C-alpha positions in Angstrom: 5.0 -2.2 53.8 6.8 -5.1 52.0 10.5 -5.6 52.2 12.0 -3.0 49.8 14.0 -5.8 48.2 10.9 -7.8 47.3 10.7 -6.3 43.8 14.2 -7.5 43.1 13.5 -11.0 44.4 10.3 -11.2 42.3 12.3 -10.3 39.2 14.9 -13.0 40.0 12.1 -15.5 40.6 10.5 -14.6 37.3 13.8 -15.1 35.4 14.3 -18.5 37.2 10.9 -19.6 36.2 11.6 -18.7 32.5 14.8 -20.7 32.6 13.0 -23.7 34.2 10.3 -23.6 31.6 12.9 -23.6 28.8 14.4 -26.8 30.4 11.0 -28.5 30.7 10.0 -27.5 27.2 13.2 -29.1 26.0 12.4 -32.3 27.8 15.5 -32.2 29.9 16.0 -33.2 33.6 18.1 -31.0 35.7 21.0 -33.4 35.6 20.8 -33.6 31.8 21.0 -29.8 31.5 23.9 -29.7 33.9 25.8 -32.3 31.9 25.2 -30.3 28.7 26.3 -27.1 30.3 29.3 -28.7 32.1 28.4 -27.8 35.7 27.3 -29.7 38.8 23.5 -30.5 39.0 23.3 -28.5 42.2 24.0 -25.3 40.2 20.9 -26.0 38.0 18.8 -26.3 41.1 20.2 -23.2 42.7 19.5 -21.1 39.5 15.9 -22.5 39.2 15.2 -21.7 42.8 16.7 -18.2 42.5 19.3 -19.0 45.0 22.1 -18.2 42.6 22.0 -15.4 39.9 23.0 -16.8 36.5 25.8 -15.0 34.7 25.5 -14.0 31.0 27.6 -17.1 30.1 25.3 -19.4 32.2 22.2 -18.1 30.4 23.8 -18.6 27.0 24.9 -22.2 27.9 21.4 -22.9 29.3 19.7 -21.7 26.1 22.1 -23.6 23.9 21.4 -26.8 25.9 17.7 -26.2 25.4 18.1 -25.4 21.7 16.7 -21.9 22.4 19.7 -19.7 21.5 17.3 -17.1 20.2 16.0 -16.4 23.7 19.4 -15.8 25.3 19.5 -12.0 24.6 16.1 -11.4 26.1 16.9 -13.5 29.2 20.3 -11.8 29.6 18.5 -8.4 29.5 16.0 -9.6 32.1 18.8 -10.9 34.3 20.6 -7.5 34.2 17.4 -5.6 34.9 16.8 -7.8 38.0 20.3 -7.2 39.1 19.9 -3.5 38.9 16.9 -3.5 41.3 19.0 -4.2 44.4 22.5 -2.8 44.3 24.7 -2.7 47.4 26.2 0.7 48.2 29.6 -0.9 48.3 29.3 -1.6 44.6 27.8 1.8 43.7 30.5 3.6 45.6 33.5 1.5 44.5 34.9 4.4 42.4 33.8 7.1 44.8 30.6 9.2 45.3 30.6 11.5 42.3 29.6 9.1 39.6 26.6 7.9 41.5 25.4 11.5 41.9 25.7 12.1 38.2 23.9 8.8 37.4 20.6 10.2 38.7 20.5 13.1 36.3 18.6 11.4 33.4 15.9 10.1 35.8 15.5 13.5 37.4 15.3 15.3 34.1 12.5 13.1 32.7 10.5 13.0 35.9 7.7 15.5 36.3 6.2 14.5 39.7 8.5 13.8 42.6 7.3 12.5 46.0 10.2 12.5 48.6 10.1 11.3 52.2 13.2 11.5 54.5 13.3 10.6 58.1 17.0 11.2 58.8 18.6 13.8 56.5 17.5 16.7 54.4 16.4 15.6 50.9 19.4 15.8 48.4 17.5 18.3 46.2 17.5 20.8 49.1 20.9 20.4 50.6 23.4 23.3 50.9 27.0 22.9 50.0 28.1 22.8 53.6 25.4 20.3 54.6 26.1 18.0 51.6 29.9 18.2 52.3 29.4 17.2 56.0 27.0 14.4 55.1 29.0 12.9 52.2 32.2 13.0 54.3 30.5 10.7 56.8 29.2 8.4 54.0 32.7 8.2 52.5 34.3 7.5 55.8 31.8 4.9 56.9 31.7 3.1 53.6 35.5 3.5 53.0 35.1 4.9 49.5 37.7 6.8 47.4 37.7 10.4 48.6 36.0 12.5 45.9 33.6 14.3 48.3 34.2 17.8 46.7 33.4 16.5 43.3 30.4 14.5 44.6 29.0 17.6 46.3 29.4 19.7 43.2 27.6 17.0 41.2 24.8 16.8 43.8 24.3 20.6 43.7 24.4 20.6 39.9 21.6 18.0 39.6 19.4 20.0 42.0 18.8 22.5 39.3 15.7 20.5 38.4 13.7 22.1 41.3 14.0 25.5 39.6 13.5 24.7 36.0 10.9 22.9 33.9 7.4 21.8 34.5 8.0 19.7 37.6 6.4 19.3 41.0 8.2 18.3 44.2 6.2 17.1 47.2 8.6 16.6 50.0 8.1 15.4 53.6 10.6 15.3 56.4 10.3 14.1 60.0 11.0 16.8 62.5 14.1 14.9 63.5 15.7 15.9 60.2 15.6 19.5 61.4 17.4 18.5 64.7 20.0 15.9 63.7 23.3 17.8 63.7 25.0 17.2 60.3 28.0 19.4 60.4 28.5 22.2 62.9 26.0 24.7 64.2 26.8 27.2 61.4 26.3 24.5 58.7 22.9 23.5 60.2 21.8 27.1 60.5 22.6 27.7 56.9 20.8 24.5 55.9 17.7 25.3 57.9 17.7 28.9 56.5 17.8 27.4 53.0 14.8 25.2 53.7 12.9 28.4 54.7 13.9 30.0 51.4 13.0 27.1 49.1 9.5 26.8 50.6 8.6 29.9 48.6 9.4 28.1 45.3 6.2 27.4 43.3 7.4 24.0 42.4 8.1 22.9 46.0 5.8 21.7 48.7 7.7 21.0 51.9 6.0 19.5 54.9 7.3 18.5 58.3 5.9 15.7 60.4 6.1 17.0 64.1 7.4 14.9 66.9 4.0 15.3 68.6 1.9 14.3 65.6 -0.3 11.3 66.3 1.2 8.5 64.2 -1.1 6.7 61.8 2.0 5.2 60.1 5.4 4.5 61.6 8.6 6.3 60.4 9.7 4.5 57.2 13.0 4.3 55.4 13.8 7.2 53.1 12.2 6.8 49.7 11.6 8.7 46.5 8.7 8.2 44.0 9.1 9.2 40.4 5.9 9.9 38.5 4.1 7.3 40.6 5.8 4.7 38.3 9.1 3.9 40.2 10.3 4.2 43.7 13.9 4.3 45.0 14.4 3.1 48.6 17.5 3.6 50.7 18.6 1.0 53.2 21.8 0.9 55.2 23.4 -1.6 52.8 21.8 -1.1 49.4 19.8 1.0 47.0 16.6 -0.7 46.0 14.6 0.2 42.9 10.9 -0.7 43.1 9.1 -1.0 39.8 6.3 -3.6 40.4 3.1 -1.5 40.1 1.5 -3.0 43.2 4.6 -2.1 45.3 4.9 1.3 43.9 1.3 1.9 44.8 2.0 1.0 48.4 4.7 3.7 48.6 2.3 6.2 47.0 -0.2 5.2 49.7 2.4 5.5 52.4 3.3 9.0 51.2 -0.3 10.0 51.3 -0.7 8.8 54.9 2.5 10.5 56.0 1.4 13.7 54.3 -1.7 13.7 56.5 0.5 13.9 59.6 2.7 16.8 58.2 2.3 20.5 58.7 3.0 23.0 56.0 3.4 26.8 55.6 3.6 28.8 58.8 3.6 25.8 61.1 6.4 24.1 59.2 8.4 27.4 59.3 7.8 27.6 63.0 9.4 24.2 63.5 12.4 25.2 61.4 13.0 28.5 63.2 12.6 26.6 66.5 15.4 24.2 65.3 17.6 27.2 64.4 17.0 28.8 67.8 17.9 25.5 69.5 21.4 25.6 67.8 22.3 28.6 70.0 21.3 26.8 73.3 
């Protein structure tokens, strides 16, 4: 699997190449453009080598120097799109957790086919109030965000309505470890595992579990979501990464297919869940 930030890097490099081409088409050397823009020549080099992301003002100045003002709006849009592919959680959570939960709603509502893989926690679509509260409290504490956990939990539960309405299909895979990691107390975990048993009966949901003992044909990966096989969202410790390059999205689709081959469904998956519930009382 490629680095999940490679789509973002590719987008930054494509923007840098377009800016370099503008300079070359204008017959300007790097130092000439820097003089026209009023900055150090090293800045031109950093932008063209995608070491520094240009601001909107930088792009306008660049286009003006190259007598290509008409291209500035398109390049600014491309720059903002590249910036949205890799966003640190610190930035996403700067005003708390609720707003981020709500921001996913338009994407969820327009998506018809979801493929979800989680190796650490229960997918957000399937979380109970108690589990989501315990989890988001740890997130807020670790990332030192404003405390709006109650509002964020309400927003997460509200957006989960998509699994019960509309013509949508949810294929979800979790590692067996997800059933065993203690998020919240035993009562919270028992309620969450019981909820998983209940949602397995929904016609829109296919929930598989990859057992500890399953022979691995693919190593455990970072949590990822695929939307209509056109876009993937990947979660790392430090950032949320949006993958849109078709070749990379195809790799995540392929990975999901391989992981699915290792998973058990139906009665065998329910057996792993009831086993995890029984273990809570040990």
